[in-house]
N, C-alpha and C positions, 0 to 999 in steps of 0.2 A: 336643703330641707333636708330633715335627720332619714336618716334609714330607720326604720323598724326591725324591733328583734324578729325574726318569724315567726308567727301565731302557736306552729306546735311545737317550735322549740323553746317558746316559753311556756307552753301548759307542761310539757314535760319539763323544764328543771323545777319548775314549782309546784309539781308531784313529786317531785326527788325528795324536795327540803321536806316536804311535808311529811312522808312518811317513815323520811330517815331513824329517827330517835324513839321508830315505832316498831311491833312485831311485822309489819310490812312489808318490810324493808327487801325482806329476801324475797318474797313474791313477785315484788316489782322488778328486780333486776337484770329477766328478761326480757323487760317490756322498757329500758331505758338504758343499758350497757350494751354495745357494738358485741361480737363474738370476738373481736381483735382488741378490745378498749386499753389503750394504755393511760393506768392511773397511779399519781405518786403516793408512795406509801413515804411519807413525810418523816416520821419517827427515826426509821433505817435510813432514809438518802436514798430509797434503790425506788424504782419502777415497778411496776404489776403490768401483768400482762394477760387478757382474758376475765372476764365477770366472774370465775370460781374463783382469782386466788383475788379480787376485789370482793369477792364476800366472806370469805376466808379472814381479809385484814379488818373486815368488819367485827365481824364476831370476836377475831381477839379483841379488839376496843370496847367493845359492848361485855368481854368477858373482863377485864380490866377496870372498867369505867361503865357510867352511861353518858357519852358524849352526846352533844347537843348541838345543833347548827341554824343560828338563825337568819333566814332570808330577809336582809335591807334593802337589795334592790337589785335590778338589772339593765344591761347594757349591751350594745356591740361593739366590740376591742375596736381598737383602731383602727386592721386590716379588713373590717367591715363584714368578717365573717365569723369568727369567734363570739361567744358570748361570755360576758363578764359577771358574776354573780358578787356581789358585795355580800360579803357573811359575818357574823358574828358567834365566835365559837364558843362554846360555853362546856359542864358538866352539869351532872344532877347528881347531886348526893342526898339520900335518903336521912340524914338525919339534918341537913342543914340547906336543904332545899336546892335551887338552879343558880350555878355561877357563870357567869358571861365574862371573857376577854376586854381587854380594854380597847383594846386597838380591834378592825375589821381586817377579814382579809378578802382577798380576790380568787374564785374561782373561776380558771378561764376555760372555757368547754368548747372542744370542735366535735362536729358532726360529720357522721358517714352518712352516703348515700343515701342508706335506710332509714335515716333520721334519727338514729339512735346515737348516745353520747360516745365518738372514737378514741378521744383524749381530752383529761382535764388536768391542768397544772393550776398550782397554789403559788402565789404573790403576794407581797406588802403592797397595796395603793398607792 
């Protein structure tokens, strides 16, 4: 019998993706990211530490463009502890609308004892 994603983790991740491309994202950060969250800055190849670093990273992304992320599915990782979100990245352009990547990527989430995201990694499916 397959193990299901804990309901609280699924709800949290779905809400994160719902608010990411909206002004609500900053207010939601304390409700989704652990105080010691470890987050990738994919563009620069470094890791960010703490919600404020992630907030600044997201602000810089939105200052440069309007990133989009469409959640296409959730599943438990092979380890049975982390949750994998299959997502389609994109950008919104005021002139030509939304543009989506041809290939999805995986966002892999670990959760702390507080139920918040403690680490996120990005990988190819």
